[in-house]
Structure formats: structure tokens, C-alpha cells
PAGUKE-353900 format. One record per residue: y, z, x of N, C-alpha, C in turn; residue in one letter. Coordinates in steps of 0.02 Angstrom, whole numbers, plus 50000, padded with zeros to 5 digits. Atoms other than C-alpha are relative to their C-alpha. Layout:
% residues N
YZXYZXYZXA
...
//
This chain:
% residues 389
499344999450049500075000349996500534999050049M
499325000349969501844997150049500485003949960T
499554996050030503265008050004500714996550033F
499465003350001504774997749976500635003150005D
499374996949997506305004250049500624996249989V
499535004850027507454990149987500074999049947Q
500045000350073507194994949817500805001549984D
499225000350019509044990249741500235006449962P
499694993950040509115005449623499885007150047E
500184995349940508485017649779500615000350032G
499485000849942509715010549883500735002449976L
499434999650043511165011449755500075008350000R
499894993750008510765030149726500065003750074L
499904997349949510675033449914500654999750029A
499225000849983512345026049947500415005549962R
499594995050033512985037149811499995006150038A
500124993249962512425052649911500345000050059L
499744999449925513105048950083500695002649990A
499394994949999514555060750124500624995150030P
499395003749994516355053750144500044997150066R
500045001749928516235052650339499164998850008E
500685002049995514545042850338499864995550064R
500205003749936513595035850485499324997349982G
500655004150001511785030150435500004996549946A
500115004550039511295015950335499805001649923G
500364998450058510825015650147499104999849994D
500764999749996509005011150190499745005850048D
500364993849968508865024850328500095006549961E
499864994250034509665037050199499395001949957R
500544999350055508355032850052499455000750029Y
500644997149973506895033950185500095007650015A
499954994349991507425049550237499985005849943R
500024996150056507545055550066499334999649981A
500715001450015505815049150036499565005150034A
500384994349964505205058950178500025006749991W
499924990650024505925076050115499554999449948S
500375000050052504685072249977499355000750013H
500625000649977503225067250071499655005850041L
500144994549950503255082050200500175006949975T
499844992550020503215101250188500535001650059E
499564998349953504615108050294499825002050068P
500124997549928504545108750484499254995650028G
500585003549974503055095950496499954995850049E
499785003349946502945090250663499684992850004S
500325006949996501895075250639500394994849978T
499635006250035503065065850518500645000250055A
499495000249952504605072850643499834995450059G
500125003849936503735064750794500054991549977A
500145006950018503415048450694500734997949968L
499395001050023505115047750618500574998850071V
499635000349927505925051950801499734993550042A
500245005449963504875036850875500174993049969A
499995005750027505065023350753500584998749965L
499455000550054506535027150653499655001749908G
500324998650076506325033650457499744994049969P
500175005650028506135015850386499484997450019V
500595001949968504885010450499499375004749992A
500424993850002504065027050499499595000149922A
500214998950081503885026850305499584993449989L
500555005449996503005008950322499455003750017D
500794997749960501625016550434499775005849952V
500184993850027501545031750315499564996549932A
500285001350066501145020850161499404993650020A
500465006649975500125006650262499335003950005D
500604996049989498195011650245499694998550057S
500505004649951497604999850388500484999750065G
499625002749952498094996550554500105006050064G
499774994049962498135013550646499275004450012L
500494996549986496885022950742500075006650025V
499784993249986497805037950801499795005549938D
500274995850041496905052450718500495003749969E
499554996850023498365062250698500424998249950T
499625002450059499385050850603499444998549940L
500455000350046497835047550504500045005349954E
500054993550045497725065150449500815001049964E
499364999450035499645064750411500064995849941G
499985004650052499465050050294499485001949951R
500474996650044497965059650210500455005449952R
499664994150026499265073650177500544996449958R
499535003450029500745062150134499794996149934W
500315005150057499705050150008500015003549938G
499974997850070499635061549865500755000649965P
499435000950020501565061649854500324993250013R
499565006349985502015044349902500054996349927L
499845004850065502745037649734500774999349998A
499145000950018504495031449681500305004649957H
499674996950050504685040949536500295006650011E
499714993549974504935058549599500724999350040P
499355002449953506045051949742500714997549950I
499465001850034507175042649606500305005849955A
499804994950041507175057549495500485005350042R
499624995749975507915069649628500504996350029S
499325002349972509155055649694500424999549945L
499565000850049509765053149521500365009549964A
499844993150016509875072749493500665002650058T
499484998249954510855074549654500704995349984A
499335003250000512065060449616500435003549934V
499724995850046512315069549443500515006550023R
499674993749979512725086049530500524999650061R
499545001649935513795079149666499785001950064G
500234998849943512635082949794499974994950053I
500065005249964512585074449954499445000750052R
500635000849946511205068450091500304999150072L
499845002149931511685071650262499454999050041V
500575003149957510575063650395500244999450074V
499815002849932510625061550582500234993950012P
499485005449984511905050050642500714999949952G
499414998150029513185055950516500435004250030D
499464994949960514775064950584499865006149988P
500044993650016514365079850488499225004150016H
500604997049995512655082250549499845004950047W
499864995249948512405098850630499534999050058P
500365002849937511785093950812499495007050022R
500344994449987511115112450828499274999749971A
500855001550027509545107550721499664996250045L
500465004049955509005095450850499615003950053D
500384996249954508455108950965499375002549961D
500605000450035507075111150832499374994550029L
500425005949973506295094350905499554996749951G
500525002550055504915087750802499995004949933D
500034995350059505165101850686500695001149965H
499345000550023506965098450651499984997449917A
500045004150074507265093750461500274992649995P
499795006350001507365075750419500564997649965I
499255001050031508885077250311500085007149961A
499764994950033509945089750225500314999249937L
499845001150075510305090650038500455004949995W
499314994649998512045099350029500504998849931T
499564998250052513135105749897500605001550038R
499344997849961514905109849946500254994550055G
499805003849952515805102250100499754999150056D
500345002149945514945093150227500085003450060T
499634998549944516145096050355499835008150022A
500004993149974515675115650358499294999550045A
500704999249972513935111050433500294998450085L
499775000749926514915105750599500525005750016V
499534995249999516045120950587499725006450014H
500514993249994514735133750618499965002650081L
500084995949929515005136450810500785001850012S
500564995850011515295149550832499795003449935P
500264998150047514165156150705499515006150016G
500494994849975513155171450678499534998749921V
500494998050057511465173150559499965006949983A
500074992750025511665189550463499345000349950L
500555000550058509945192250374499655006349998V
500284993850008508905207350314499725000949929G
500544998050054507885214750170500334998949938A
499735001350060508155209350001500055006349945R
499974994550037507795226149920500435004850076A
499644997249944509235233150049500275007349973A
499564994450029510015250850042500724998949997T
499345001449995511755253550016500295000850076S
499724999949922511965258050207499954993850028Y
500215007049988511105240350234500624995849978G
499555005650035512275231250115500775001850028E
499364997349975513835241550181500114997950068H
499955003249924513485236550369500114994050006T
499955008750014513115218250322500714998049986A
499395001750024514785217850227500575001550063A
499514999449947515795225050370499894996950056E
499955005649941515065215450509500204992649981L
499825008050020515255197950402500705000749987A
499214999650010517075202950361500355000150069A
499565001749932517525206250541499924995350040D
500175004549953516705192550610500354994149973L
499695006350029517415179450495500855001750022C
499384999749980519055187950542500174998350074G
500005001849919518715184450725499764992650004A
500025008750009518425165550666499184998650012G
500765000949994516535167550665499784998149930V
500295001350079515515158050520499535005249994A
500514994950025514265168350423499394994649996V
500565003750026512425160150409499485005049971V
500394995250022511235167850290499494996449939S
500515002750056509945164350147500114999849923G
499855001450069510755165949984499645005149964G
500464994750050509535180649916500465005649989A
499744992850005509845198149859500035003950059Y
499964996749935510205210949976500494999550053G
499605001749958510785208750144500424993250000I
499685007949996511015190650129500805000149947D
499425000050049512185192249967500575003650028G
499474995949979513145207050044500404995750058A
499785003249938513475196050201500524992649968A
499625005850028514055179950097500605004149967H
499394996950041515205190249978500465002150040R
499574996649971515965199350110500464994350048A
499595005549957516445182550216500404995949939A
499535002950059517115175250044500475005049984L
499354995850005518195191850028500504999150044G
499475000349941519015188050187500234991850015V
499865007649988519245169150167499644996650056G
500385002649955517835165350296499554994049990G
500435005950007516675150450314499365004349988L
500634997750001514945153550252499554995249978T
500585006150032513335142950228499545003349984V
500594997350021511885147250132499394993949996A
500445004149984510165139650170499465001649957V
500344997950057509025138150025499254996750013M
500725000349981507075138250024499804994049944A
500215004950059507025126449860500634996150000G
499605005550019508105112349789500755003149987G
499344996750012509955116249788500394998449938V
499715001350075510155108949611499785006849952D
500074994450041509485126249548499895006050055R
499954993949950510015142249635499375004549989T
500414994450002508565155249675500285003050049Y
500064998150062508785168549647500474997149960P
499395002350052509685163749483500455003949986S
499364995549993510555180049489500674999450045G
499515001449963511575173049632500424992549991N
499565007250019512175156549547500735000650021T
499444999550004513775162849539500295000850074D
499804998149926513845167649721500004993150040L
499965008149974513265148649770500544996049984A
499255002450018514705143249664500575001350030E
499314997849964516045153149761499914997450069R
500075001249923515235148449932500234991349997I
499935006150012515455130349860500704998649994V
499335001150004517135132149802500565001950053A
499434997149940517795140749963499974995550054S
499965006449947517485124850067499295002850062G
500685000049951515715132250139499524995349967G
500405006450038514085122750087499225005149990A
500794997350016512345127450005499604994250017V
500475006149986510885116550085499345001750001I
500804999350000509045113850090499874993550039A
500335005749983507915102750174499554995649943E
500555003050050506785099550009500494997849964V
499585004250060507415087849870500225004849956P
499734996250061508315092949717499265000449948C
500484998150043506945100449593499345003150045G
500544997349964505805107249738500045007249990A
500054994450015505165124049700499975006050083A
499814996349945505605139449831499315004050012P
500594996549989503765143549877500015005550056T
500004996049953503395157650004500024995450078K
500025003749953502965144350136500744996450031W
499295001749994504675136350121500545004449997R
499564995349975505475152250131500075001550081F
500084999849928504745155950301500274995450055L
499845006049958504995138350359500814998849998Q
499354999250021506805139950286500395003450056R
499724994149946507155154550408500094995250069N
499915004749949507095140450556500664998650021R
499365003650014508565132250500500605005950010L
499514994649994509505149050471500155001350082I
500084997349930509075153550657500414995650050A
499795006549977509465135550722500734998150001A
499345001150021511195134750638500495004550045L
499614995449960511815150050719499915001050075A
500084999049927512225154250900499665008250017G
500434993249991511375172750875499865002149936A
500324997750060510405180450739499935008550000T
500014992650014510705199350682499535002949942V
500384996150060509495208850577500295005749977V
499584993950009510375221750485499495006149973V
500424995950041508995229550391499364996149977E
500585003750005507125224450366499395005450004A
500674996950003505475232050318499644998150061G
500505001749936503915231150445499864992450007W
500215007750019503395214150366500584996449971R
499385004350020505185207850327499994992050018S
499905007149981505505188650326500634999550051G
499455001949953507075192050418499675001150079A
500325000549944505825195650562499804992650026L
500185006549982505285179450553500394995950035N
499355004249989507015171850559500105002750086T
499814997249946507215183750719499524996150052A
500515003749967505585174550791500224993050020G
499785007850006506285157350764500634999950053H
499515000649962507895162450843499785001050081A
500204997549935507095169550998499624994950037A
500365006049970505965154651023500474994150006S
499515004649973507485144051030500465001250057L
499654997049935508145153551170500715002949968G
499504998650035509575160551034499925009350001R
499994993449999510005178551064499955005049932P
500074996750059509495191850934500235007950002V
499824992750006510185208450874499645002949953G
500204996250050509645222950772500375005649992A
499734993750004510495237050692499605004349970V
500444993350005509725254250686500235002249939P
499784996650049509535263950542499575007550000G
500424993149999508815282250488499344998850015P
500714999349995507175285550550499505000749968I
500424998950065506535289750395500004994749948T
499985005650046506965273150305499524994850021S
500635008549998505575259350265500484994950016A
499375005949996507245247550255500054998950070A
499874999749930507455250550442499454999850059S
500435001549957505755248350511499784994950037A
500005006949971505815230650547500544999150057G
499535000649950507395232850650499835004250056T
500234994849937506725248450746499404995950033H
500575004849964505155236650780500304996750050R
499695006349962506305223150854500315003250067L
499744998449954507185234450949499495003750063L
500464997249961505725244551020499584995850035R
500685004849969504305230851048500294993050027E
499875007149980505425214751071500624999250033Y
499235000749961507075219851160500374996149984D
499465002650043508185215051028500695005150034A
499234996749981510045220051072500235004649945V
499814994950044510575236150984500704998249974C
499345001750010512015232850868500265005849954I
499764994550038513205245450822500744999249970T
499395000850027514625236650774500214991550029G
499715006849986515665218750781500084998750059T
500005001549932516005219950960499394997450035D
500625002749994514255218950988499654993649987D
500215005750023513935205450898500194993650032V
499645004549956515285195850988499854999050062L
500395000249932514535200251148499374995749998E
500745004049996512855193251093500254994350001L
499905007350000513685177151044500144996650061L
499595002749937514415175451221499365000650058G
500515000049946512615180151300499684993850024A
500275007049966511775167651414499345001349970V
500744999950031510135161651321499415004550060P
500574996949955508585172351384499514998449983R
500655000550001506845172051385499875003149932E
500164997950063506005171851217499855009050004R
500174992650003506025190051166499555001749943I
500574998250055505015189451001499494994450001V
500595005749997503365180751014499924998149928T
500244999850065502635172950860499355004749971E
500474995950032501335184650871500165006549949R
499624994950062501485195550704500234998349959G
499635003650047502495182550631499714993049975F
500405007750024501175168550604499925000849940H
500275000750062500815163450431499504993849996V
500615005250021499175153650392500284995249961S
499995004850064499245137950302499744999649942D
500214999350077498285144850182500435003049946D
499474998250041499915151650112500174993749963T
499775004650030500365135050070499574996949938R
500695000750049498735131949965500035005349939V
499844996250051498995147549871500554999749964L
499425000750027500685144749840500054993549941D
500105006250049500205127849752499525000949948A
500424998050061499055136149627500205005349973M
499834997350053499075145249473499455006549991S
500454995650031498365162349412499764998749944F
500155001250064498155156049245499594993549992R
500315006150019497715137649242499684997950066A
500335003149952496445128149343500354994550028G
499645006149970497205114549467499464996250039R
500385004049963496305100249540500144999150077T
499895000849916496015097349738500554995050001V
499365003949985497195083049718500645003449985D
499554997650021498465090949622500315006650042D
500014996649947498335104549746500404999150059I
499835004549942498535093149893500854997649991A
499295002950005500155085849813500505005250005R
499454995050002500975102249786500045003450064R
499994994349937500505111349951500194995750063S
499755005049946500745094650068499414999650045G
500715001049971498835095850134499694992449977H
500575004150020497615082550133499415002249964A
500564996950042496325084150002499365002150045P
500564997249959494995086450125500125005950031G
499864993349982495905100650198500075004749954D
499934996050039496195108150050499315002849966V
500774998450022494365107849990499735005150060E
500254994149942493955117850157500345005750002A
499584994750002495365129650137499725005249940R
500234997550067494745132749955499295003650014L
500624998149979493065136050028499985006850028G
499794993849966493695149850140500165004649951L
499704995350052494775157950009499575003349959L
500424995750048493395159849893499565004250026R
500374996049959492445168150026500365007349999L
499714994149989493725181550034500345003249938V
499964997250079493985182849847500734998049981G
499295000650026495745174949838500024994349953E
500045005650050495195159349730499315000049967V
500565000950027493955154549613499804993249959E
499975005850027493235137749532499895002349916P
500015000650066493485135249340499914994049982V
500275007350034493055120549222500554996150016A
499385003849995494875112949252500064999350077T
499935001149932494715114649437499995006750049G
499944992949961495405130549550500575004349968W
499314995550006496505145249515499865006050051R
499934992649962496975161449605499695005249950R
500374992650041496125177749561500605004650000R
499424994650004497215191149508499555007250026S
500294995249964496925206949611500125006649954R
//
């Protein structure tokens, strides 16, 4: 099968999504929009293929079932195949046009080059609400992240740091969630600072929905709300974890304000350290479970102790060090993607789970077998479903 990147309607929609300061052509923009549908965030096989051939030629390779003997690419095509359809791409493009969303791609003047440090794991495109110019005004910038179930101490500290940093001309990057994220964004807005929220799902529907007003304020202030997944994409657990690498890459330093022992904020810190970005952690009461993760960073991974804004500014000026947080302890199995794609109520077929998870059907079958052994899933008349615990 071939995938027609010269489709007139698709090109028209892609052209409408170009930022005012555009660089890439319509066919490349459309191809990158298509790739954001085919792959899960951070997939290196797709990233390497697009980097080597360009998005248009790479899309032809993804759609062509013959002519390749490379085993890695063949595995990739088995993953991408269940999602290779024009209709969902057209729907997301049309939604973006209707909502005033822009598609920023490499080659555009407003593409944030800091993301290129992710190499083959870099996003293929960014779906953006707000001022796309905000994406190139994030230097200097700090990622302020932490627990959703934050304490009043954590939210107060995040707000003070964000307000003081913005007052010093530093942008604030975070994930738009409840708790520490929301406190940081709101404080930045309160002092007229620049802030960018990175979403795990499509930017056409804010998650959590309770922060819809916050997202609107970020957009209205001249900031931006961005995602690498297309309009309509659900914010699964896997996508949250992969979203964290974008937060870490966009900022010059990452500060974890408050976090539990297994908080997603530690995942962000791991990504930052792997990129050579400095990591800081705010200490809390030793009796507080909400600070167990920050204490873990300070004790086990040599994070810098943050006691105020001056410490963060010093962190921004630090020379990149050796990796201080290893992936050990923060690795998440690809089984998470399979579970995210399943339902506790209705059974789903292997092909449906493959399409939703971004895995090849054969990989899904293998993972389902292992997940059944440990009691996570069970076969039913209509396919497979998750087991309630």
C-alpha cells in the first residue's frame, strides 16, 4: 500500500496549520502530522527513519509492504500498520484548524532546537495552542515539576520559585497538572511571566479538565500549550511518562519541588540528567511522604539542594555534569502501553489493542500472554480485558 502525501485536502489543512513564521513545506508538514498518528511518543525507529529520509519519503517506506529487509524497520511497519489510515489524520487536522491550533515542525523558525538534543527520540512535530514564538523564548527556562497531590508547603514553594524566576526573566515549563504544576503556572501568570505547558494528550482537550481555565490563561498570556500527539489523542500513562522528556529537554534545568517515592516527577529528573541538564530538589519535612522523592534525589542521585531562587539561578548557570540520575528505578515496561490500551469492562481484539498501543499485533499477543500469567489480563468472548484487583 502507498500513502498519498499529495492529497489535496490534507495539504490544504496542513497549510492552514502552519505558524505565521513558517519554514517547512506543506507536504512535509502533512507527513509529520501523519507520523504523529502512527507512532507513540519517543519511538526511536521512526525518529531515525525520518531523520535519514525526511518525513515524506519515510512515510512512503512505512506504507510500502515490500522492498525492505531491515528487521528493525519491518518491526516498525508492523507497529505502524494498524494506524495507517487517512481518516483519523484528517479528523485531527480539521479539529486543529477549527480550534486555531498550529503545527510546528523542524525547519520552522519557532521550532525549539533544544528538543533536538533528544536525538532519535525527539518529537516529530508539536501541536501548539498559543504563541508559537514562546517555544524559542524558553532560554533561560526552568522546569518546575512535582506531585499532583501536593501539600500547601509544596504549592507555596513552587509558586514563590516561579514568581521570582519569572521576575528574573526566566521562563517556567511544566506539565499543566494539578498540584505543583498548576501552582507554578499560575504564579508565572500572576507576575506576567512566560510559561509553557506540555500535555500528554491532544491540546484540543485539556487534561485534567479542571485546569481548562489555566490552559486558556496560558494561551491568552502569550505562552503556549503543546503536545507531540495529535488532536483527540488520549493522555495515557505511557504518554505522561514520555511527555516528561519534553519538559526536561525544553528547560535548561529541572527542579523537583515535591514528589512521592515513585512520582512521575522523578521520571522528569531522570530525563533531564540523561540530557546533561542539571537537576535540583527542594527538601521537605522528613515526616512528609510528599517529599520522599525529593529526598531520594538528594540522597541517592546527587541532586542539588534548592532552598531558594538564587539556588535555581545558580543551577541554570551550572556546567552540564555527568548523568546524576540513572534510568534504574525509573524504567517503565512497554507492558504499560498494552494495559493503557485495554478496558476493565469490554474485551478488545489484538488488532484493536495494537492500534491503540502502537505495538505490532504479534508483540501484543506475546505481551498479553505474559500479562495473563501475572493476573493482569484475561481472555473473554470479545477479545482481552484487564482484570480488576
